[in-house]
C-alpha positions in Angstrom: 7.1 60.5 172.6 6.1 63.1 170.1 5.1 61.8 166.7 7.2 62.3 163.6 5.0 65.2 162.4 5.1 67.1 165.7 6.2 70.7 165.4 7.2 73.4 167.8 7.7 77.0 166.7 11.1 78.6 166.6 11.4 81.6 168.8 12.2 84.9 167.0 15.2 85.3 169.3 16.6 82.0 168.1 16.1 83.0 164.4 17.7 86.3 164.9 20.7 84.8 166.7 21.4 82.7 163.6 20.8 85.6 161.3 23.1 87.8 163.3 25.8 85.2 163.3 25.8 85.1 159.5 25.7 88.9 159.2 28.7 89.2 161.5 30.6 86.9 159.1 29.4 88.6 155.9 29.6 92.3 157.1 32.9 92.0 159.1 33.5 92.8 162.7 33.8 96.6 162.2 30.4 97.3 160.5 28.7 94.6 162.6 29.9 96.0 165.9 29.1 99.6 164.9 25.6 99.1 163.5 24.2 95.6 164.2 25.5 94.6 167.6 24.0 97.6 169.5 20.5 96.7 168.2 17.9 94.5 169.9 15.1 92.3 168.8 11.7 93.3 170.1 8.1 92.3 169.6 5.9 94.7 167.5 2.3 95.6 168.3 1.0 92.7 166.1 3.5 90.2 167.5 5.9 90.7 164.5 9.6 90.7 165.1 11.2 94.2 165.0 14.9 95.0 165.0 15.3 98.2 167.0 18.4 100.2 166.4 19.7 102.8 168.9 19.7 105.7 166.4 18.0 106.7 163.1 21.5 106.8 161.5 22.0 103.1 162.4 18.6 102.3 161.1 19.3 103.9 157.7 22.7 102.1 157.5 21.1 98.8 158.2 18.3 99.4 155.7 20.8 100.2 153.0 23.4 97.5 153.7 21.8 94.6 155.5 18.0 94.5 155.7 17.4 92.7 152.4 20.0 90.0 153.3 18.7 89.7 156.9 15.2 89.0 155.6 16.5 86.5 153.1 18.3 84.6 156.0 15.2 85.0 158.2 12.9 83.4 155.7 15.2 80.5 155.3 15.2 79.7 159.1 11.7 80.8 160.3 9.0 78.2 159.4 6.3 80.8 160.1 7.6 83.0 157.3 7.6 86.1 159.4 9.4 89.2 158.0 11.8 91.3 160.0 10.7 94.9 160.5 13.2 97.7 161.2 12.8 100.8 163.4 15.0 103.1 165.5 14.4 103.1 169.2 12.6 106.5 169.1 10.2 105.2 166.3 9.5 102.0 168.2 8.8 103.8 171.5 6.5 106.3 169.7 4.6 103.5 168.0 4.2 101.7 171.3 2.6 104.9 172.8 0.2 105.3 169.9 -1.1 101.7 169.9 -1.0 101.5 173.7 0.7 98.2 173.9 0.7 96.6 177.3 3.8 97.5 179.3 4.8 93.9 179.8 5.0 93.4 176.1 7.3 96.4 175.6 9.8 95.1 178.2 10.2 91.7 176.7 13.5 92.3 174.8 16.5 90.2 174.0 20.0 91.2 174.9 22.1 93.4 172.6 23.8 91.2 170.1 27.5 92.2 170.7 28.0 88.9 172.4 24.9 86.7 172.3 26.6 83.8 174.1 27.5 86.0 177.1 24.7 88.5 177.6 21.4 87.4 179.0 18.0 88.8 178.1 17.4 92.4 179.0 16.2 93.4 182.5 12.8 94.7 183.3 12.5 98.5 183.0 13.2 100.2 186.2 10.3 102.2 187.7 12.1 105.4 188.7 8.9 106.7 190.5 9.3 103.9 193.0 11.4 105.3 195.9 12.5 101.8 196.9 14.2 101.4 193.5 16.5 104.4 194.0 20.1 104.1 194.8 21.9 107.0 196.5 23.9 109.1 194.1 22.6 107.7 190.8 21.2 109.8 188.0 17.9 108.5 186.5 18.7 109.5 182.9 21.9 107.4 182.8 20.7 104.0 181.8 21.6 101.5 179.1 18.6 102.8 177.1 20.2 106.2 176.8 23.8 105.0 176.2 24.8 105.0 172.6 27.4 102.2 171.9 29.9 102.4 169.1 33.5 101.5 168.1 35.1 103.4 170.9 33.0 102.0 173.8 31.4 98.8 172.4 33.5 96.4 174.5 33.0 98.4 177.7 29.2 98.5 177.0 29.2 94.7 176.5 31.1 94.0 179.7 28.8 96.5 181.6 25.8 94.5 180.5 27.4 91.3 181.7 28.2 92.7 185.1 24.6 94.1 185.5 23.1 90.7 184.6 24.7 89.0 187.6 25.9 86.3 185.2 28.3 83.6 186.5 31.9 83.5 185.2 32.3 87.3 185.5 35.6 89.2 185.7 36.3 90.8 189.1 37.1 93.6 189.6 36.2 95.4 186.3 38.1 98.6 185.7 36.9 101.1 183.1 39.3 103.9 182.1 39.2 106.7 179.6 39.2 110.5 179.3 36.6 112.7 181.1 33.3 112.8 179.3 33.4 109.6 177.4 30.7 107.6 179.3 32.4 106.0 182.3 30.0 107.5 184.8 27.1 106.7 182.5 28.0 103.0 182.4 28.4 102.8 186.2 24.9 104.3 186.6 23.5 102.0 184.0 25.0 98.9 185.7 23.5 99.9 189.0 20.0 100.5 187.6 19.8 97.3 185.7 21.4 95.2 188.4 18.8 96.7 190.8 16.0 95.8 188.4 17.2 92.2 188.1 17.8 91.7 191.9 15.8 94.2 194.0 17.0 92.4 197.1 20.7 93.0 196.3 22.7 95.6 198.2 24.2 98.0 195.6 26.5 100.8 196.7 27.6 103.5 194.2 29.9 106.4 195.2 32.7 108.5 193.8 36.2 108.1 195.2 35.9 111.6 196.6 32.7 110.5 198.5 34.6 107.4 199.7 37.4 109.5 201.1 35.2 112.2 202.7 32.9 109.6 204.3 35.9 107.6 205.6 37.5 110.7 207.1 34.2 111.6 208.8 33.8 108.0 210.1 37.3 108.3 211.7 36.3 111.6 213.3 33.0 110.2 214.6 34.7 107.0 215.6 32.3 105.0 213.4 34.7 103.3 211.1 33.2 99.8 212.0 29.9 100.9 210.6 31.6 102.4 207.5 33.4 99.1 206.8 30.3 97.1 207.3 28.3 99.3 204.9 30.8 98.8 202.1 31.9 95.2 202.7 28.3 94.1 202.9 27.6 95.2 199.4 26.8 92.7 196.7 27.9 95.2 194.1 30.2 98.1 194.8 30.8 100.8 192.1 33.5 103.4 192.7 33.8 106.3 190.2 37.0 108.2 189.5 39.2 106.1 191.7 42.3 108.1 190.7 41.1 110.7 193.1 42.5 108.8 196.1 46.0 109.1 194.7 48.3 110.4 197.5 45.7 109.8 200.2 47.4 107.0 202.2 44.7 106.2 204.7 42.0 106.1 202.0 44.0 103.8 199.8 44.6 101.5 202.7 40.9 101.3 203.5 40.0 100.8 199.8 42.5 98.0 199.5 41.1 96.1 202.4 37.5 96.7 201.2 38.4 95.4 197.8 40.2 92.4 199.2 37.2 91.5 201.5 34.7 91.8 198.6 36.8 89.7 196.2 37.2 87.0 198.9 33.4 86.7 199.2 32.9 86.8 195.5 31.1 90.1 195.5 31.3 92.3 192.4 33.3 95.4 192.2 33.6 98.0 189.4 35.9 101.0 189.2 36.5 103.9 186.8 39.5 106.2 186.3 41.0 108.5 183.8 43.9 106.1 183.2 44.6 102.4 183.4 45.7 101.0 186.8 49.3 100.7 185.6 49.5 104.4 185.1 48.0 105.4 188.5 51.5 106.2 189.9 50.1 108.1 192.9 48.4 104.9 194.1 50.5 102.3 196.0 51.6 99.3 194.1 49.6 96.6 195.9 46.3 98.4 195.3 47.2 99.0 191.6 47.9 95.3 191.3 44.5 94.4 192.7 42.8 96.9 190.4 44.5 95.3 187.5 43.7 91.7 188.5 40.3 91.4 186.8 39.3 93.0 183.6 40.7 96.4 182.4 38.6 98.0 179.7 39.2 101.3 177.8 36.7 103.7 176.6 38.4 105.2 173.5 37.9 108.4 171.6 34.5 108.3 169.9 34.6 107.7 166.2 32.5 109.5 163.6 29.6 107.1 163.6 29.4 107.1 167.4 29.5 110.9 167.6 26.8 111.2 164.9 24.6 108.6 166.7 24.9 110.6 170.0 24.0 113.8 168.3 21.0 112.1 166.6 19.8 110.5 169.8 20.1 113.8 171.7 18.3 115.8 169.1 15.5 113.3 168.9 14.8 113.8 172.6 15.1 117.6 172.4 12.9 117.9 169.3 10.1 116.1 171.1 10.5 118.2 174.2 10.5 121.4 172.3 7.6 120.5 170.1 9.7 120.7 166.9 8.0 118.9 163.9 11.3 117.3 163.0 14.9 117.3 163.9 17.4 119.4 162.0 18.7 118.4 158.5 21.5 115.8 158.3 24.0 118.6 157.4 23.5 120.1 160.8 24.0 116.8 162.6 27.1 116.2 160.6 28.4 119.6 161.4 28.0 119.0 165.2 29.6 115.6 165.0 32.6 116.9 162.9 33.3 120.3 164.3 32.5 120.3 168.0 35.8 119.5 169.7 36.3 117.6 173.0 34.5 114.9 174.8 31.0 113.4 174.4 29.9 115.5 177.3 31.0 118.7 175.5 29.3 117.4 172.3 26.0 117.0 174.2 26.5 120.5 175.7 26.7 121.9 172.2 23.5 120.1 171.2 21.8 121.6 174.2 23.1 125.0 173.4 21.7 124.7 169.8 18.3 123.5 171.0 18.0 126.2 173.6 18.9 128.9 171.1 16.6 127.6 168.4 13.6 126.5 170.5 10.7 125.2 168.4 12.6 126.2 165.2 15.1 123.4 165.9 13.7 121.1 163.2 13.9 123.8 160.4 17.4 125.0 161.1 19.7 125.4 158.2 23.5 124.7 158.4 24.3 128.4 158.3 21.8 129.2 161.1 23.2 126.4 163.3 26.8 127.7 162.7 25.7 131.2 163.5 24.0 130.1 166.7 26.9 128.1 168.0 29.8 130.4 167.0 29.6 132.9 169.9 29.5 130.1 172.5 31.8 127.4 171.1 33.8 129.1 168.3 33.6 125.8 166.4 33.5 127.5 163.0 37.0 128.8 163.2 39.4 126.3 161.6 42.7 125.9 163.4 45.8 125.7 161.2 47.4 122.3 161.4 51.1 122.0 160.5 53.1 119.0 159.1 55.4 119.2 162.1 52.4 119.0 164.5 51.1 115.9 162.7 54.5 114.2 162.8 54.8 114.8 166.6 51.3 113.7 167.3 51.6 110.6 165.2 55.0 109.6 166.7 53.6 110.1 170.2 50.5 108.0 169.4 52.6 105.1 168.1 55.3 105.4 170.9 57.9 106.5 168.4 60.2 109.5 168.0 59.5 112.2 165.4 62.9 111.4 163.9 61.8 107.8 163.3 59.2 109.1 160.8 61.8 111.0 158.9 64.4 108.2 158.9 65.2 105.6 156.3 63.8 102.8 158.5 61.3 100.6 156.7 60.2 98.2 159.4 56.4 97.8 159.6 56.4 99.4 163.1 57.8 102.6 161.6 56.5 102.5 158.0 52.8 102.2 158.8 52.8 105.1 161.2 54.8 107.1 158.6 52.1 106.4 156.1 49.4 107.4 158.5 51.1 110.7 159.1 51.4 111.3 155.4 47.7 110.6 155.0 46.9 113.0 157.8 49.1 115.7 156.2 47.2 115.4 152.9 43.8 115.5 154.6 44.5 118.3 157.1 47.0 120.6 155.3 47.2 122.3 151.9 50.6 120.9 151.2 51.2 119.1 147.9 52.5 115.6 147.5 56.1 116.7 146.7 56.1 119.2 149.7 54.9 116.5 152.1 57.6 114.1 150.8 60.3 116.7 151.3 59.2 117.2 154.9 59.4 113.4 155.5 63.2 113.1 155.0 63.3 114.2 151.4 61.1 111.4 150.0 59.7 111.4 146.5 56.1 112.4 145.8 55.2 108.9 144.6 56.0 107.6 148.1 53.5 110.0 149.6 50.9 109.1 146.9 51.4 105.4 147.7 51.0 106.0 151.4 47.8 107.9 151.0 46.3 105.2 148.8 47.4 102.5 151.2 45.8 104.1 154.2 42.6 104.7 152.2 42.5 101.0 151.5 43.3 100.0 155.2 40.6 102.3 156.5 38.0 100.0 154.9 39.6 96.7 156.0 41.7 97.3 159.1 39.8 98.2 162.2 42.8 99.1 164.2 44.1 101.5 161.6 40.7 103.1 161.3 40.7 103.5 165.1 44.2 105.0 165.1 43.3 107.5 162.3 40.1 108.5 164.0 41.8 109.1 167.3 44.6 111.2 165.7 42.1 113.2 163.7 40.1 114.0 166.8 43.3 115.2 168.6 44.2 117.4 165.7 40.7 119.0 165.5 40.5 119.3 169.3 
């Protein structure tokens, strides 16, 4: 039996888990999930613990708001009195290249901290040069390392990591849904790559619903349906992208239903994506919709401001290095891209590519005016669209499943009053109307009512995550 004075060191991962738990409580769920949860603890070149954030923006936020407190907590728990360093992912990778740390050291990471009790340690890095590691149809650039999590996709990201880890107690099937260009295909690819890295012997099948249909039709024509069924039903992990594509295709739906049933019966893992939740896939027969809904349905929502900025930052970091730019553009240029480029994440990345291709090696020295001039001919992002009170009312009513007349009525129930306040706040932010004018357009209300609504929403944006999410989504729709 060990003596009383025996001592064993506490692992940095254990220390960080306790620190993170306290930070979650002190910072609140919103800031924690946006800036702390996507980060990971790694080992620095001298063996020191380093918290690696996905973006420079997240690093700066953590440095301003949480680093001092994190080190205070760390020193209270860690008997070795180590201090916690902070770097963005790009900085950490660049430092690793300079000091030539052994590859096995760099890959010893702990899981992202969104759900420490669920997610296991990170997988070994996939060697894409190894032909045996390739899975048909996957894109090498779409991994968890290149995915930027944030408020709109954090839960989907967390669940994707859980699926890829082969952990027990998983939901099955998992169904991701959201608009085009918000990361569904990226997550499917990332799941496949990491699952392959963890279990090289596993059979992983990735295909789009369109590929599923065309291959099935060809199998019928070639009289090889038995081989087609064996190929899919023998998978340990089946990933099907854009499943809404099979709507109206009776034979394909029948085959997919039986494939899904067979895989669930043998406890194999299945992941789908679509542009809508299963309950809204009206072109798909009811029993298949029911099976698609039976596991976990997870939405990828409109990207909020911090997520869009993080994506711009990450993309420009990569392009600046490739183009040989001494630095990435000024923060004003990043903010302009995140704020003014309408549409999906895919379109946002396209705008960044356009800017980089136009600027070349001058990318790092671009001013805001130069960036606007370069993008204007291609994207017309500099032209402001005129937003009306009527448009805001209709959009807000639709978002909250109300009628526009409800916002103008005398009803004061919370289900109507809060959306009305949101609409008033949006009118003040997006139009030139005065408080009295806005009040008149909301059923003849006094200007003090509008003033109170604006102040109330300003308060809730800091404390109510759902209101912040609703306002962000509505703002994006107005600008888009």
